[in-house]
LOPA-556032 format. One record per residue (C-alpha): residue number from 0; x, y, z. Coordinates in nm, 3 decimals, padded with zeros to 5 digits. Example, Ala and Ser with C-alpha at 12.3 -4.5 7.8 and 13.67 -1.06 7.14 Angstrom:
2
0;01.230;-00.450;00.780;
1;01.367;-00.106;00.714;
This chain:
697
0;00.000;00.000;00.000;
1;00.276;00.242;00.104;
2;00.495;00.131;-00.186;
3;00.211;00.184;-00.435;
4;00.147;00.532;-00.298;
5;00.515;00.629;-00.314;
6;00.562;00.503;-00.670;
7;00.246;00.687;-00.777;
8;00.381;01.013;-00.630;
9;00.717;00.956;-00.798;
10;00.550;00.884;-01.131;
11;00.353;01.206;-01.105;
12;00.680;01.390;-01.045;
13;00.834;01.234;-01.355;
14;00.531;01.337;-01.561;
15;00.623;01.699;-01.502;
16;00.400;01.912;-01.723;
17;00.662;02.186;-01.761;
18;00.915;01.937;-01.893;
19;00.656;01.769;-02.116;
20;00.582;02.108;-02.275;
21;00.945;02.113;-02.399;
22;00.928;01.770;-02.569;
23;01.071;01.777;-02.926;
24;01.205;02.131;-02.881;
25;01.543;02.288;-02.807;
26;01.600;02.460;-02.475;
27;01.885;02.563;-02.244;
28;01.915;02.351;-01.929;
29;02.131;02.324;-01.619;
30;02.199;02.017;-01.414;
31;02.443;01.800;-01.219;
32;02.601;01.489;-01.374;
33;02.501;01.191;-01.157;
34;02.705;00.909;-01.315;
35;03.031;00.864;-01.501;
36;02.961;00.915;-01.872;
37;02.982;00.589;-02.065;
38;03.021;00.546;-02.439;
39;02.706;00.425;-02.612;
40;02.743;00.278;-02.959;
41;02.526;00.451;-03.215;
42;02.215;00.259;-03.319;
43;02.141;00.158;-03.676;
44;01.846;00.368;-03.790;
45;01.729;00.260;-04.130;
46;02.035;00.240;-04.354;
47;02.257;00.460;-04.139;
48;02.448;00.414;-03.817;
49;02.431;00.701;-03.571;
50;02.751;00.837;-03.415;
51;02.869;00.700;-03.084;
52;02.786;00.926;-02.790;
53;02.847;00.965;-02.419;
54;02.550;00.889;-02.196;
55;02.501;00.986;-01.830;
56;02.226;01.040;-01.578;
57;02.168;01.408;-01.507;
58;01.987;01.574;-01.218;
59;01.801;01.850;-01.403;
60;01.795;02.167;-01.192;
61;01.686;02.429;-01.444;
62;01.504;02.428;-01.778;
63;01.458;02.758;-01.956;
64;01.412;03.002;-01.668;
65;01.230;02.758;-01.438;
66;01.396;02.570;-01.153;
67;01.317;02.197;-01.132;
68;01.452;01.883;-00.965;
69;01.409;01.590;-01.203;
70;01.613;01.283;-01.302;
71;01.697;01.278;-01.674;
72;01.946;01.115;-01.908;
73;02.175;01.325;-02.126;
74;02.361;01.217;-02.440;
75;02.642;01.425;-02.583;
76;02.934;01.422;-02.826;
77;03.251;01.224;-02.751;
78;03.457;01.541;-02.797;
79;03.310;01.684;-02.474;
80;03.420;01.464;-02.182;
81;03.249;01.535;-01.850;
82;03.299;01.387;-01.504;
83;03.055;01.283;-01.237;
84;02.920;01.555;-01.003;
85;03.000;01.843;-01.238;
86;02.736;02.114;-01.279;
87;02.675;02.193;-01.646;
88;02.480;02.423;-01.875;
89;02.384;02.309;-02.224;
90;02.143;02.353;-02.510;
91;01.955;02.027;-02.562;
92;01.670;01.872;-02.754;
93;01.417;01.722;-02.511;
94;01.276;01.381;-02.604;
95;01.033;01.148;-02.432;
96;01.234;00.860;-02.282;
97;01.151;00.489;-02.278;
98;01.359;00.464;-01.960;
99;01.101;00.466;-01.682;
100;01.326;00.601;-01.408;
101;01.398;00.930;-01.590;
102;01.165;01.213;-01.686;
103;01.318;01.275;-02.031;
104;01.610;01.213;-02.264;
105;01.823;01.520;-02.338;
106;02.030;01.528;-02.659;
107;02.305;01.792;-02.650;
108;02.305;02.010;-02.962;
109;02.610;02.226;-02.893;
110;02.902;02.290;-02.660;
111;02.845;02.196;-02.297;
112;02.960;02.454;-02.040;
113;03.089;02.336;-01.701;
114;02.955;02.580;-01.441;
115;03.047;02.393;-01.123;
116;03.330;02.159;-01.024;
117;03.280;01.817;-00.868;
118;03.306;01.780;-00.491;
119;03.640;01.672;-00.343;
120;03.529;01.316;-00.265;
121;03.442;01.266;-00.632;
122;03.754;01.444;-00.753;
123;03.972;01.223;-00.533;
124;03.800;00.899;-00.634;
125;03.806;00.999;-01.003;
126;04.181;01.056;-00.972;
127;04.215;00.712;-00.814;
128;04.009;00.546;-01.087;
129;04.205;00.720;-01.363;
130;04.546;00.641;-01.212;
131;04.441;00.277;-01.169;
132;04.326;00.251;-01.531;
133;04.646;00.414;-01.654;
134;04.842;00.117;-01.517;
135;04.631;-00.136;-01.710;
136;04.763;-00.285;-02.033;
137;04.525;-00.256;-02.334;
138;04.433;-00.625;-02.359;
139;04.110;-00.814;-02.294;
140;04.260;-00.946;-01.970;
141;04.371;-00.600;-01.865;
142;04.034;-00.442;-01.944;
143;03.866;-00.698;-01.718;
144;04.048;-00.588;-01.404;
145;03.888;-00.240;-01.361;
146;03.554;-00.402;-01.443;
147;03.590;-00.673;-01.180;
148;03.718;-00.432;-00.914;
149;03.536;-00.104;-00.983;
150;03.265;-00.195;-01.233;
151;03.446;00.024;-01.489;
152;03.411;-00.139;-01.831;
153;03.529;00.162;-02.033;
154;03.846;-00.021;-02.143;
155;03.656;-00.320;-02.283;
156;03.591;-00.338;-02.657;
157;03.240;-00.416;-02.779;
158;03.336;-00.755;-02.923;
159;03.474;-00.883;-02.592;
160;03.173;-00.740;-02.407;
161;02.942;-00.936;-02.639;
162;03.142;-01.254;-02.578;
163;03.113;-01.208;-02.202;
164;02.740;-01.150;-02.232;
165;02.690;-01.453;-02.456;
166;02.864;-01.687;-02.214;
167;02.688;-01.539;-01.911;
168;02.993;-01.377;-01.750;
169;02.901;-01.011;-01.798;
170;02.771;-00.991;-01.440;
171;03.131;-01.017;-01.321;
172;03.197;-00.657;-01.428;
173;02.889;-00.515;-01.255;
174;02.957;-00.408;-00.897;
175;02.731;-00.625;-00.683;
176;02.683;-00.749;-00.331;
177;02.942;-01.017;-00.406;
178;03.211;-00.749;-00.467;
179;03.129;-00.575;-00.139;
180;03.111;-00.906;00.046;
181;03.457;-01.009;-00.078;
182;03.613;-00.673;00.014;
183;03.439;-00.667;00.353;
184;03.540;-01.026;00.434;
185;03.902;-00.950;00.342;
186;03.905;-00.633;00.554;
187;03.759;-00.813;00.857;
188;04.019;-01.089;00.825;
189;04.308;-00.847;00.770;
190;04.213;-00.608;01.052;
191;04.182;-00.882;01.313;
192;04.564;-00.896;01.328;
193;04.572;-00.529;01.431;
194;04.240;-00.464;01.605;
195;04.105;-00.715;01.854;
196;03.763;-00.567;01.928;
197;03.503;-00.684;01.677;
198;03.289;-00.372;01.712;
199;03.580;-00.144;01.627;
200;03.669;-00.359;01.327;
201;03.309;-00.340;01.209;
202;03.303;00.040;01.235;
203;03.628;00.065;01.042;
204;03.509;-00.176;00.771;
205;03.187;00.021;00.729;
206;03.390;00.343;00.694;
207;03.619;00.189;00.429;
208;03.317;00.050;00.243;
209;03.168;00.400;00.246;
210;03.477;00.526;00.062;
211;03.456;00.221;-00.166;
212;03.101;00.327;-00.258;
213;03.232;00.658;-00.392;
214;03.518;00.481;-00.567;
215;03.280;00.253;-00.759;
216;03.022;00.536;-00.774;
217;02.708;00.578;-00.560;
218;02.463;00.473;-00.829;
219;02.137;00.304;-00.724;
220;02.280;-00.038;-00.811;
221;02.592;00.022;-00.600;
222;02.393;00.160;-00.306;
223;02.166;-00.142;-00.300;
224;02.473;-00.369;-00.327;
225;02.617;-00.190;-00.024;
226;02.294;-00.230;00.173;
227;02.276;-00.599;00.082;
228;02.639;-00.642;00.187;
229;02.567;-00.484;00.522;
230;02.294;-00.744;00.569;
231;02.530;-01.031;00.486;
232;02.812;-00.882;00.694;
233;02.601;-00.838;01.008;
234;02.456;-01.188;00.971;
235;02.805;-01.334;00.928;
236;02.954;-01.148;01.224;
237;02.667;-01.242;01.454;
238;02.685;-01.600;01.334;
239;02.307;-01.602;01.300;
240;02.198;-01.710;00.954;
241;01.834;-01.659;01.050;
242;01.911;-01.289;01.103;
243;02.006;-01.248;00.736;
244;01.672;-01.312;00.566;
245;01.463;-01.075;00.787;
246;01.733;-00.810;00.745;
247;01.727;-00.866;00.370;
248;01.350;-00.813;00.373;
249;01.397;-00.495;00.574;
250;01.664;-00.371;00.332;
251;01.438;-00.442;00.032;
252;01.153;-00.247;00.193;
253;01.381;00.045;00.279;
254;01.527;00.068;-00.072;
255;01.186;00.047;-00.239;
256;01.047;00.320;-00.013;
257;01.346;00.548;-00.082;
258;01.336;00.478;-00.456;
259;01.018;00.293;-00.562;
260;01.147;00.248;-00.918;
261;01.394;-00.005;-00.780;
262;01.098;-00.245;-00.774;
263;01.089;-00.254;-01.156;
264;01.466;-00.240;-01.204;
265;01.615;-00.575;-01.320;
266;01.938;-00.488;-01.140;
267;01.748;-00.465;-00.813;
268;01.606;-00.814;-00.863;
269;01.954;-00.950;-00.940;
270;02.101;-00.784;-00.629;
271;01.827;-00.923;-00.406;
272;01.857;-01.273;-00.552;
273;02.237;-01.269;-00.537;
274;02.226;-01.166;-00.171;
275;01.965;-01.431;-00.092;
276;02.184;-01.689;-00.263;
277;02.488;-01.584;-00.061;
278;02.283;-01.611;00.259;
279;02.114;-01.943;00.189;
280;02.325;-02.161;-00.038;
281;02.690;-02.159;00.081;
282;02.630;-02.378;00.386;
283;02.447;-02.638;00.177;
284;02.707;-02.629;-00.103;
285;02.988;-02.643;00.151;
286;02.851;-02.968;00.292;
287;02.849;-03.117;-00.059;
288;03.185;-02.987;-00.180;
289;03.414;-02.995;00.122;
290;03.489;-03.363;00.068;
291;03.625;-03.283;-00.281;
292;03.787;-02.940;-00.224;
293;04.017;-02.941;00.076;
294;04.164;-02.592;00.043;
295;03.930;-02.353;00.236;
296;04.001;-02.034;00.038;
297;03.934;-02.206;-00.296;
298;03.611;-02.349;-00.158;
299;03.508;-02.005;-00.029;
300;03.594;-01.847;-00.365;
301;03.363;-02.092;-00.542;
302;03.072;-02.077;-00.297;
303;02.988;-01.704;-00.318;
304;02.977;-01.659;-00.700;
305;02.803;-01.993;-00.761;
306;02.543;-01.925;-00.491;
307;02.467;-01.584;-00.642;
308;02.455;-01.720;-00.999;
309;02.215;-02.006;-00.919;
310;01.962;-01.770;-00.763;
311;01.995;-01.517;-01.046;
312;01.954;-01.777;-01.320;
313;01.577;-01.728;-01.391;
314;01.612;-01.348;-01.411;
315;01.916;-01.376;-01.641;
316;01.706;-01.584;-01.883;
317;01.418;-01.338;-01.853;
318;01.642;-01.041;-01.935;
319;01.856;-01.187;-02.213;
320;01.604;-01.433;-02.366;
321;01.892;-01.675;-02.402;
322;02.101;-01.915;-02.204;
323;02.439;-02.056;-02.293;
324;02.496;-02.421;-02.217;
325;02.835;-02.307;-02.092;
326;02.707;-02.048;-01.841;
327;02.712;-02.265;-01.529;
328;03.045;-02.442;-01.602;
329;03.199;-02.108;-01.708;
330;03.098;-01.944;-01.379;
331;03.231;-02.241;-01.182;
332;03.562;-02.235;-01.371;
333;03.622;-01.864;-01.314;
334;03.489;-01.857;-00.955;
335;03.825;-01.935;-00.785;
336;03.998;-01.632;-00.940;
337;03.726;-01.373;-00.869;
338;03.818;-01.325;-00.504;
339;04.195;-01.271;-00.553;
340;04.137;-01.036;-00.849;
341;03.879;-00.834;-00.654;
342;04.083;-00.810;-00.334;
343;04.428;-00.752;-00.486;
344;04.275;-00.519;-00.747;
345;04.104;-00.322;-00.468;
346;04.439;-00.276;-00.290;
347;04.606;-00.181;-00.621;
348;04.337;00.078;-00.695;
349;04.366;00.237;-00.349;
350;04.746;00.258;-00.375;
351;04.766;00.361;-00.743;
352;04.784;00.742;-00.689;
353;05.062;00.719;-00.427;
354;05.234;00.384;-00.467;
355;05.227;00.302;-00.836;
356;05.508;00.047;-00.808;
357;05.313;-00.170;-00.562;
358;04.998;-00.132;-00.772;
359;05.187;-00.239;-01.082;
360;05.315;-00.545;-00.898;
361;04.965;-00.640;-00.782;
362;04.825;-00.590;-01.133;
363;05.104;-00.810;-01.266;
364;04.994;-01.082;-01.022;
365;04.624;-01.067;-01.110;
366;04.663;-01.032;-01.490;
367;04.722;-01.408;-01.544;
368;04.407;-01.470;-01.337;
369;04.213;-01.230;-01.560;
370;04.366;-01.406;-01.863;
371;04.214;-01.727;-01.731;
372;03.867;-01.566;-01.742;
373;03.933;-01.447;-02.099;
374;04.042;-01.797;-02.202;
375;03.734;-01.956;-02.042;
376;03.515;-01.698;-02.218;
377;03.675;-01.773;-02.556;
378;03.641;-02.150;-02.515;
379;03.285;-02.138;-02.383;
380;03.178;-01.916;-02.673;
381;03.218;-02.223;-02.893;
382;02.919;-02.383;-02.721;
383;02.562;-02.334;-02.835;
384;02.328;-02.073;-02.694;
385;01.960;-02.150;-02.638;
386;01.737;-01.861;-02.743;
387;01.382;-01.829;-02.609;
388;01.110;-01.646;-02.800;
389;00.916;-01.588;-02.476;
390;01.171;-01.604;-02.195;
391;00.909;-01.540;-01.927;
392;00.742;-01.874;-02.000;
393;01.066;-02.063;-01.950;
394;01.162;-01.867;-01.639;
395;00.830;-01.979;-01.491;
396;00.904;-02.334;-01.607;
397;01.240;-02.322;-01.428;
398;01.075;-02.202;-01.106;
399;00.814;-02.480;-01.133;
400;01.092;-02.737;-01.166;
401;01.265;-02.598;-00.856;
402;00.938;-02.607;-00.659;
403;00.870;-02.965;-00.771;
404;01.219;-03.072;-00.664;
405;01.189;-02.898;-00.326;
406;00.848;-03.061;-00.277;
407;01.012;-03.394;-00.362;
408;00.783;-03.444;-00.662;
409;01.077;-03.582;-00.854;
410;00.880;-03.797;-01.101;
411;00.675;-03.497;-01.219;
412;00.989;-03.282;-01.232;
413;01.172;-03.543;-01.441;
414;00.872;-03.566;-01.676;
415;00.864;-03.186;-01.727;
416;01.240;-03.175;-01.774;
417;01.224;-03.460;-02.027;
418;00.965;-03.272;-02.234;
419;01.186;-02.963;-02.223;
420;01.495;-03.156;-02.339;
421;01.298;-03.327;-02.617;
422;01.181;-02.989;-02.739;
423;01.541;-02.868;-02.748;
424;01.651;-03.173;-02.947;
425;01.362;-03.138;-03.190;
426;01.420;-02.764;-03.241;
427;01.786;-02.833;-03.315;
428;01.680;-03.087;-03.578;
429;01.403;-02.869;-03.723;
430;01.619;-02.562;-03.806;
431;01.803;-02.535;-04.031;
432;01.728;-02.903;-04.087;
433;01.932;-03.167;-04.268;
434;02.058;-03.083;-04.614;
435;01.980;-02.710;-04.597;
436;02.116;-02.510;-04.891;
437;02.006;-02.149;-04.837;
438;01.938;-01.975;-04.505;
439;01.804;-01.625;-04.457;
440;01.899;-01.517;-04.106;
441;01.652;-01.329;-03.887;
442;01.858;-01.010;-03.839;
443;01.573;-00.761;-03.801;
444;01.551;-00.472;-04.049;
445;01.847;-00.574;-04.263;
446;01.994;-00.851;-04.479;
447;02.194;-01.161;-04.392;
448;02.193;-01.460;-04.629;
449;02.400;-01.781;-04.612;
450;02.455;-02.049;-04.878;
451;02.570;-02.385;-04.748;
452;02.898;-02.511;-04.895;
453;02.922;-02.809;-04.661;
454;03.156;-02.905;-04.375;
455;03.097;-02.586;-04.177;
456;03.165;-02.366;-04.479;
457;02.929;-02.108;-04.623;
458;02.896;-01.818;-04.864;
459;02.765;-01.514;-04.673;
460;02.586;-01.224;-04.841;
461;02.552;-00.919;-04.612;
462;02.579;-00.924;-04.234;
463;02.270;-00.743;-04.105;
464;02.264;-00.442;-03.869;
465;02.309;-00.638;-03.545;
466;02.637;-00.825;-03.478;
467;02.475;-01.040;-03.208;
468;02.189;-01.165;-03.427;
469;02.413;-01.242;-03.724;
470;02.670;-01.421;-03.511;
471;02.393;-01.621;-03.341;
472;02.260;-01.728;-03.680;
473;02.602;-01.842;-03.804;
474;02.644;-02.041;-03.482;
475;02.308;-02.206;-03.547;
476;02.417;-02.289;-03.900;
477;02.757;-02.411;-03.769;
478;02.944;-02.188;-04.016;
479;03.315;-02.168;-03.929;
480;03.464;-02.097;-04.273;
481;03.352;-01.829;-04.519;
482;03.538;-01.863;-04.851;
483;03.344;-01.566;-04.988;
484;03.177;-01.278;-04.803;
485;02.974;-01.039;-05.018;
486;02.886;-00.692;-04.887;
487;02.632;-00.567;-05.141;
488;02.670;-00.203;-05.033;
489;02.775;-00.003;-04.727;
490;02.442;00.086;-04.569;
491;02.457;-00.007;-04.200;
492;02.162;-00.249;-04.219;
493;02.373;-00.462;-04.454;
494;02.722;-00.433;-04.299;
495;02.660;-00.358;-03.927;
496;02.742;-00.716;-03.824;
497;03.073;-00.749;-04.011;
498;03.288;-00.774;-03.698;
499;03.093;-01.067;-03.553;
500;03.102;-01.250;-03.888;
501;03.478;-01.229;-03.943;
502;03.574;-01.282;-03.579;
503;03.690;-01.637;-03.513;
504;03.609;-01.752;-03.868;
505;03.834;-01.828;-04.164;
506;03.752;-01.565;-04.431;
507;03.876;-01.627;-04.786;
508;03.777;-01.320;-04.986;
509;03.542;-01.022;-04.948;
510;03.352;-00.863;-05.235;
511;03.252;-00.497;-05.203;
512;03.066;-00.242;-05.413;
513;03.248;00.032;-05.603;
514;03.044;00.298;-05.419;
515;03.220;00.370;-05.088;
516;02.927;00.563;-04.943;
517;02.824;00.629;-04.671;
518;03.186;00.725;-04.601;
519;03.173;00.668;-04.225;
520;03.032;00.318;-04.265;
521;03.270;00.214;-04.543;
522;03.577;00.338;-04.352;
523;03.473;00.142;-04.044;
524;03.415;-00.175;-04.247;
525;03.740;-00.143;-04.443;
526;03.935;-00.099;-04.119;
527;03.777;-00.419;-03.986;
528;03.866;-00.602;-04.308;
529;04.231;-00.498;-04.287;
530;04.444;-00.801;-04.373;
531;04.162;-00.985;-04.552;
532;04.165;-01.010;-04.933;
533;03.912;-00.757;-05.064;
534;03.790;-00.717;-05.420;
535;03.571;-00.451;-05.584;
536;03.349;-00.640;-05.827;
537;03.159;-00.537;-06.139;
538;02.913;-00.687;-06.384;
539;03.070;-00.980;-06.567;
540;03.286;-01.101;-06.278;
541;03.234;-01.458;-06.164;
542;03.332;-01.709;-05.900;
543;03.298;-02.087;-05.884;
544;03.303;-02.360;-05.620;
545;03.367;-02.672;-05.832;
546;03.335;-02.907;-05.536;
547;02.980;-02.780;-05.482;
548;02.898;-02.730;-05.851;
549;02.817;-02.374;-05.748;
550;02.867;-02.078;-05.982;
551;02.825;-01.707;-05.909;
552;02.785;-01.440;-06.174;
553;02.790;-01.067;-06.099;
554;02.514;-00.882;-06.290;
555;02.561;-00.539;-06.130;
556;02.713;-00.279;-06.078;
557;02.857;-00.172;-06.414;
558;03.221;-00.076;-06.442;
559;03.118;00.279;-06.525;
560;02.900;00.466;-06.278;
561;02.551;00.580;-06.370;
562;02.320;00.846;-06.231;
563;01.963;00.760;-06.144;
564;01.668;00.966;-06.038;
565;01.638;00.953;-05.660;
566;01.334;00.780;-05.518;
567;01.189;00.855;-05.173;
568;01.402;00.687;-04.909;
569;01.747;00.705;-04.756;
570;01.992;00.670;-05.041;
571;01.885;00.568;-05.394;
572;02.235;00.621;-05.537;
573;02.388;00.390;-05.277;
574;02.105;00.137;-05.309;
575;02.156;00.126;-05.687;
576;02.525;00.046;-05.645;
577;02.437;-00.283;-05.469;
578;02.602;-00.600;-05.595;
579;02.352;-00.820;-05.782;
580;02.430;-01.192;-05.806;
581;02.293;-01.486;-06.002;
582;02.389;-01.802;-05.811;
583;02.335;-02.152;-05.946;
584;02.402;-02.501;-05.815;
585;02.288;-02.841;-05.940;
586;01.984;-02.825;-05.708;
587;01.893;-02.458;-05.662;
588;01.926;-02.120;-05.829;
589;01.904;-01.782;-05.657;
590;01.893;-01.414;-05.749;
591;01.993;-01.161;-05.482;
592;02.066;-00.792;-05.531;
593;02.086;-00.596;-05.206;
594;01.868;-00.284;-05.228;
595;01.859;-00.214;-05.603;
596;01.561;-00.012;-05.722;
597;01.351;-00.015;-06.047;
598;01.601;00.169;-06.275;
599;01.874;-00.091;-06.213;
600;01.624;-00.378;-06.202;
601;01.513;-00.275;-06.551;
602;01.871;-00.262;-06.682;
603;01.946;-00.610;-06.545;
604;01.617;-00.745;-06.683;
605;01.705;-00.618;-07.031;
606;02.071;-00.724;-07.014;
607;02.013;-01.075;-07.144;
608;02.209;-01.220;-06.851;
609;01.912;-01.282;-06.622;
610;01.748;-01.625;-06.630;
611;01.465;-01.790;-06.432;
612;01.554;-01.897;-06.076;
613;01.408;-02.111;-05.800;
614;01.454;-01.852;-05.523;
615;01.435;-01.474;-05.525;
616;01.582;-01.275;-05.241;
617;01.350;-00.972;-05.272;
618;01.541;-00.645;-05.303;
619;01.522;-00.366;-05.044;
620;01.331;-00.563;-04.780;
621;01.021;-00.584;-04.998;
622;00.979;-00.210;-05.059;
623;00.721;-00.093;-05.311;
624;00.998;00.016;-05.553;
625;01.014;-00.294;-05.774;
626;01.026;-00.349;-06.151;
627;00.753;-00.608;-06.203;
628;00.875;-00.736;-06.545;
629;01.180;-00.866;-06.357;
630;00.948;-01.092;-06.156;
631;00.797;-01.223;-06.477;
632;01.141;-01.307;-06.615;
633;01.276;-01.465;-06.295;
634;00.963;-01.679;-06.232;
635;01.081;-01.780;-05.881;
636;00.900;-02.050;-05.685;
637;00.994;-01.886;-05.354;
638;01.047;-01.524;-05.251;
639;01.245;-01.448;-04.935;
640;01.194;-01.111;-04.765;
641;01.440;-01.009;-04.494;
642;01.261;-00.747;-04.286;
643;01.219;-00.630;-03.927;
644;00.885;-00.651;-03.748;
645;00.706;-00.316;-03.711;
646;00.970;-00.122;-03.907;
647;00.904;00.246;-03.970;
648;00.922;00.207;-04.351;
649;00.615;-00.013;-04.380;
650;00.822;-00.291;-04.541;
651;00.722;-00.517;-04.702;
652;00.477;-00.340;-04.930;
653;00.129;-00.502;-04.925;
654;00.101;-00.428;-05.298;
655;00.423;-00.620;-05.367;
656;00.304;-00.915;-05.158;
657;-00.014;-00.922;-05.367;
658;00.188;-00.912;-05.690;
659;00.404;-01.204;-05.572;
660;00.106;-01.411;-05.463;
661;-00.080;-01.339;-05.789;
662;00.217;-01.498;-05.967;
663;00.187;-01.810;-05.749;
664;00.516;-01.729;-05.573;
665;00.544;-01.862;-05.218;
666;00.633;-01.567;-04.991;
667;00.836;-01.611;-04.671;
668;00.919;-01.321;-04.437;
669;01.162;-01.308;-04.144;
670;00.936;-01.069;-03.951;
671;00.665;-01.336;-03.943;
672;00.857;-01.665;-03.951;
673;01.200;-01.588;-03.808;
674;01.501;-01.752;-03.973;
675;01.429;-01.921;-04.307;
676;01.610;-02.230;-04.438;
677;01.559;-02.404;-04.773;
678;01.667;-02.755;-04.866;
679;01.487;-02.716;-05.198;
680;01.202;-02.490;-05.308;
681;00.964;-02.746;-05.158;
682;01.140;-02.788;-04.822;
683;01.132;-02.472;-04.615;
684;01.199;-02.465;-04.242;
685;01.159;-02.167;-04.009;
686;01.281;-02.089;-03.658;
687;00.932;-01.968;-03.570;
688;00.811;-01.677;-03.358;
689;00.574;-01.875;-03.135;
690;00.636;-01.882;-02.761;
691;00.716;-02.253;-02.750;
692;00.991;-02.226;-03.008;
693;01.342;-02.254;-02.865;
694;01.634;-02.188;-03.095;
695;01.995;-02.299;-03.076;
696;02.280;-02.071;-03.176;
């Protein structure tokens, strides 16, 4: 009742009418930066990728001439670094935010003016953080250390971050109750050699943890981790396990009353569950493992992370909609090194501004331990990931299984688990299915096509906008070698996933279009392809895979550039420079041409090189801009449309769908059916969008 009232009041505050009146307008604001700015990768919007920006929470204190006190998020250019607790003035565009804990999203449109310096506690801790990071070597192992110790992931590259997330190890770099518990336990043990009285030690530990809060930043997630740690610490000191759970309940109530939006924050749920796991599971696990692990500190290092992970498991599935088969073994394998990295890293961070030599030595000691985590992450990334269409259903299923086991209804639990496993096995068999030849990956609003060359080898045409989705699809298809990668043109919805495609796979040759626009996108892609054989192709070029009786003929672009009248959209000239391919094997034939529009479609149709095919990969995600005589010449049995659900372009065009169906062409769309796989024009398998579908990747 009280919680509902408080959250209602807070929601009313966020729905500030003055602020709402400024939505979609520019205005001058003032505020105080509440978090360290982090780099946010620019999203792919249509064909273009937005610039990377800094993002930070901002306490808005003034908008126009009116004083306010509202939580907002601000995004600003990378050329304007800010620090936490600075007071700023800026001109921004005010946008309605999907983030429920803030009143608005503010996009900086000019130079940001710093009008107030950060307080000394923040200045000192920022200096400590910066000096600590300056000692770290620029490797994946090095970038892990600030993340494990301070929750600072700014040194990690996006590829490694994705790998950590895929394996289920990303929680290691989020400051949690486990971090505080490890530091507090170490401090209590260390101080007992100098201070005999427990109460004095407790006071000192609490004081040090208070400083630690500012070092890792007093964000809501850190504050709740600190509160949860206090609960665990008091329970541990008093030796009364029964004290922990009531105190945990009290802490939850207090945090929700102070900030009711914690109740809908996934991080809050993870903190609560991790703390509950640390309170409840270690004693049970200890009784099971102590006969196998005789070294106490190794056993202790395993118990805390594993206890937290087991309790967080259902929420992790709910949030990510996927679960790696390697998550549990990966967490067990890295558990022994978490404690020494956290503790020694904490000491190194504290000493870094004044005793860099000692900090360097400690970092040198923990780097091999961090390298172990990197190695485990790399190896476990080779295992499949299970993707759930409706993760909530399977989180509930997991909880039901736990309840059945606790209630000793083992026969029912085994029956439910057996059905679950059978579904997994069947889904693995169903898609892409035996003997698949062409697969259209479900990459959202973009293109990603794969042609099976056998033995884990495939021809890939475009990589979609999302590296995660494209990589997941290639894992599902078991593609490890790509003799030929074709990038039809440089729009972001066709090349955004390049990094995930080339990483860890043997790439033979890359074909690119002669039009290197958009410049930003092409430069990024060409930098990623550095060291890989790249070829600019033109009409008349060809390629053959004799072992597969597969031939590829390039039908477009021409060697000489041509100008075309621009059609409505986001880049007709670039679209019309797309590589068009006629691909034939002994069993199937395919025509695919990126985003070409009617003028080029007409030229290709009249070229004399185009012949009927079994499968048409519809150009430009099924837009209405199509040259219908091309359809009549191609006479495909199947049309594949790669398109994102609910896209803002209205793709695919209903009129085009009607035209295809009137010609007796079977139409398959990724927005409706998910991933598409063909073994022949008559054998089409889909991943499915229904809630019961589970996909491997």
